[in-house]
N, C-alpha and C positions, 0 to 999 in steps of 0.2 A: 613426553617432550614436545614441543613446537617444532616442525621441521622447516626446512628452507624450500622444499619441494614445491613448485608452483602447482597451485589449485585451479580446477576448472570449475566455473559455476553452472555449466550447462545441466539440463535436466538429465536424471539418472533413472533407470529401472523403468517400471511402468509409467513413469511421468514423462519420460521421453517419447512414448508412443504418439503417434501422429494421427491415428484412426478414432481415437476417442478423447475425451476431455474431462477434467475434475471441475465439477460445478457445485456450488454450495446449496445446502438444503435449508431453508429456512423455517425453523420450528418455534417461534416465538422466543421466550426467555431461554429455551435450552438449545439455542441455535449454535453450532459449532462444527458440524461434520459436512463432509463433502461426499459426493457419489460420483462415478465415472459414467458418462452417456456417450454416444457415438457422435462423431462430427457430422454426419449425414443429418442426425437430428437437429443439430444447431443450425445447418443449412434450412432445413424446412422452418424452424423457428424464426430465424431472420427474416425470411420472406413474409411470414405472418405477421411478425412484429412491425415491420415496414409499413405495412399496409394498416394495421391497427393504430399505429402512432404517426401516420403520415401528417396530420395537422400540427402535432407538436413538433415534429423535425423540419417542416417546411423552411423555417427561417434559420437553420442551424448554419453556424459559420465556424466553429472551432471543435477539434477533436483533442482532448488532452489526456495524456498517459502520465503515471507516475512511474520514476524510476528508483532502484535502490535497494534497501534492505527490509527484510521482515521486522517486526516489532519496533518502528521508527516513528510511528505516529501517523502512517498513511491513512487508516480507518477515520481516525479523528478528522484530518484535515479535508480528506474526500467528502465526509458526510456534512461537514459545514459548507462546503463548496455546494453540494447537493441542495442545501437548504435555501440557496439563492433562488428567485424567483424565474431565472432564465437559465438555471444548470441542472444537470442531471449526472451522478456519479454512480457507476455500477459498483457493487460490493463483492470481492472476491471472485469476478468474473473470469480474469486473465484473458482479456481480449487479444493481447499480443500473441499468446499460445494459439487463439482460434485463428488469428491471421497467419500464424506459421503453418498451421494445418490445413489451409487452403480457402477460409472464409474470406471472400471479397472485402477490401477495405470500406467499401460504401455500404456493406450489410453490419458493419461493427456497431455503428450509433443506435440502430435499432435493438440490437441485442443488449446494449449498455442500458437503453431506457426500460427494456423489458424486465431486466435484472433489478435495476433500481425500483421499478414499480412494486415487484415481488418483494423485495426487502422491505419496502415502507408498509406494504400490505400486512406484513408479519411482525410489524412493530418495531423494526431496525435494531434488533438485538444481535449480538454475536460475541461469543466468548465471554458472557457474563457482563458485558457493558451494553448500555442503550445509546445508540447513535441518532436519536430523534431531538431535533431542535424544536422546543415548545413554540407553537405559533407560526412556525416556517411553513413555505409552501413545498414540502416534500411530495414526491409523486408526479404522475404524467400529466397532470391537467394544467399545463402550462405551455407557453410558447417557448422554445428552447433556442438559445444562441451557442451554448458549450454542452457538450456530452463527453464522457469519458470514463476511465476505469483506474480505480486506485491500487490495483494489484502490481505494485513496483517492483517486488523482488521477482516475480515471474516475469514480467517485461524485461528485466535484466538478465535473467538465466535464458530466455529465449534468444535474445541479443547475443549472448556468448556463444550459444549454440551456432547461431546464423548471423554473424556480423553485418550482413547488409540489410537486415530486417528493418532497422528504423529508417534507412535511406529509402527502402522500397515503399513503406507505408506512407512517407511524404509524397511520393511520385505517384502513387496509385489512388491516393485519397483526393476526393474534391474538395476537402476541407482545409482549413489551417492546422496543422499537427503541432501540438506544443507539448513540453513535457516539464514536470515538476519534480525536483529532487528535495526530499526532506531528510536531512542528516539529524542524528542524535549522537551524543557523545558516544564513541565506539565501546568504552568501558561499560555504559549502561545498555546499548544495544546489544552487545555480546553477551552480557550478563541475563539480559530478558530472554535472548534466544536460548540460552542454556537451561533457565528456569523453566520455559516452556516446551522444551523439547519432550516429545513423546506424550504431549497433551495433558499431563497429570494435573498440572497448574491449572490449566483452563477448566477441567472438571472440578477441581475444588473451588474456583470462582462460581462456576454456575450453580454450586450446591448451595449457595448462599450463605456460607460462613459468616457470621457476624464479626469476627475478629481474624480477619486474613492474616495478619502478622503473625500470631500465635499459631493458626492453622498451617501457615507455610512452614514455620519452624519444626512443627511436629513430622510433616510430611518429609521434611529434610532428614530429620532423625531416623525416620524408619526406611529412608531410601526411595521414596515415591517420587520425590523432587529432588533435582540436583542440589548439592551442597557447595560444589566446586566448579569453576568455570570449566567447560568443554572445548577440549583442544579442537575437535571438529568444527565447533562453531566459530572459533577464531579463524580457522581457515576458509570456512565459508563465507565469512566478512569479508576477508581480504580478496577471495576470489570475486566477489560481488563488486568490490571497489574497483578491481582492474577492469571488470565489465563496464561499470558506470564511467569510467575515464574513457574507454573506447566509444561509448555511446555518445559522449559529449562532443566528441570530434566530428561527429556525423551531421551536425546541424548548425546553422547559425546562431550566433549567442542570443539573439532576440527570441529564439523559440525554446529556450532553456531558463528555468527559474529554479533559484536555490534558496532554500531557507532553512535554518537550523530550528529543531523541535524546540530547543529551549527559548529561542526568541519568539517563537509562536506562542508558547504557552505564557511568557513573559509580559508580552505586548500583543494580544490577539487582535485588538481593534485596528492597530496599524498593520499587522501581518495581513489580516483579510483585505484590507484596502489594497495592499500591494498585490495580492493574489487577483483582486477583481480587476486591476488594471492591467496586469500581464495577460488576463483571459479577455480583456476588452468588455468586461461586464460592468452593467451600471453599479457604482459603489453604493447601493441602497442602504440607507442608514438603519433602517428597521431589520433588514436581514444582518448587517452587520452586529448590532446591539444584541440581537437574539443568539446568533451565533457565538458571540465572544463570551456570553453569559455560561455557554457550556463548557467552557475552557477551564481547566484547573492548573494551577502553577505546579511545574514538574520538580517539587522539592523531594520526593522520595525516591532517591537514586538507588536504582537496583543493583549497582555495582557493589554495594555494601552488605548485600544479602547473600553474597557468594565469597569464597576465599581465591585469592588469584596467587598463582605463583609469580617471582620475579621475572622469568623468561617469557612468560605470558604477557605482562604489562611491557616489556621491551619489544615484543613482536606488534602490539597495538600502537605503541609510540612510532614504530618504524611504518607503519601503514598511514598512520596521520600524516608524517612528515613528507610522504611519497605522493599525496594527493592534495591539490589546491581547493578541492570541495571540503576538505577536512579541516584546513587550516585554523578554523575558528577554534579548534581543541588543542592547539599547540601548546598553550600555557595552561590548559584546565584538567589536567590528569589528576 
């Protein structure tokens, strides 16, 4: 049963350590894993990267960070921003974690660009998806106005652990710090979190199965992938929502951008133009059209792949009603 006990979204266990950091390993089409490296290594990389990419970073104006939940569309939205001629978005870097661990704010852009460049060099694959926009200017060979990181769930977790983190970033950075919140219907978001728990789902996708629907059903029948919504994922979703609400109070409204994943997939051209305006990026029509072509309509609702109890649905309805940034889903259960 889902309990009413307040949950805490703060990092737990080894993920809470402040002397090392989880970093993605890009391995082409099989990319999906992380390793932990020392924070001192990141300090050295930040100095080297700042020197290596000094020309690309010299006209930088904005540092953008995502907030929210895992499995809500950050990877796609971040990749499409990265395809802009004057933007670079890191993949799976968790810059707010690095900032919490003592990396100076003004070193973060160079780390983001180094990560984005490595992701591009490896083909921009992650968990069985390719995040390359054909014909777009991914990579560091461009003058940047915007740089950032898409790891929104971990930015939110670190903010839960250190509530002053968002304000401290804005105070210590020489750049205009902005935030993007991508929401997805909580029923679908939580279902996907449950499906992809323990990574069996990701392994299946990377394996290249032709009929993913049949493969998922088979994996659910033999217990490799969840067939029921996990209560822990509901609790985690609710805890992250509470942390998002707290983060939102720490900045002026013009620094905060909200968009639903459903709106983004239904109207990608319009959504990309809104994002460009928020980030003060040139609404380059070639970028917009190429990026929009990569977007697929979100018709396959993951909520239907798992069974839900009535009390679980009631808990989700409560969290929707409790937060203004989820109001789009009030009548869409």
